[in-house]
C-alpha positions in Angstrom: -4.6 -1.2 13.3 -1.0 -0.1 13.7 -0.4 -0.4 10.0 -3.4 1.8 9.2 -2.2 4.4 11.7 1.3 4.4 10.2 -0.1 4.7 6.6 -2.3 7.6 7.6 0.5 9.3 9.4 2.9 8.9 6.4 0.2 10.1 4.0 -0.4 13.3 5.9 3.4 13.9 6.3 4.2 13.3 2.6 1.1 14.7 0.8 2.1 18.4 1.2 5.2 17.6 -0.8 2.9 17.0 -3.9 3.6 13.3 -4.0 0.8 10.8 -4.8 0.5 8.3 -2.0 -1.0 4.9 -2.9 -1.7 1.7 -1.0 -1.6 -1.8 -2.6 -4.9 -3.5 -3.1 -6.1 -6.6 -1.3 -4.5 -10.0 -2.0 -1.2 -9.8 -0.2 -1.4 -10.7 3.5 -0.1 -8.2 6.0 3.4 -9.0 7.2 4.0 -11.4 4.3 7.3 -11.5 2.4 6.9 -10.4 -1.2 9.4 -13.0 -2.2 6.7 -15.7 -1.6 3.9 -13.9 -3.5 3.1 -15.2 -7.0 3.4 -12.8 -9.9 -0.4 -12.6 -10.7 -1.3 -11.7 -7.1 1.4 -9.1 -7.0 0.4 -7.6 -10.3 -3.3 -7.4 -9.3 -2.4 -5.8 -5.9 -0.3 -3.1 -7.7 -2.9 -2.5 -10.4 -5.6 -2.1 -7.8 -3.8 0.5 -5.7 -5.9 3.0 -4.0 -4.9 6.7 -3.6 -4.7 7.7 0.1 -6.2 11.0 1.1 
């Protein structure tokens, strides 16, 4: 819940600057270290990004 609130807050703060705000797709556990995520999972998470409104 905290992560969702932070993401929404940042999106509302940055959107007026004309920047596209995206969020990675599923596949990477919350709080995990990207150092330990395999390349395929990371690639799919980035390719499946969702635009935040």
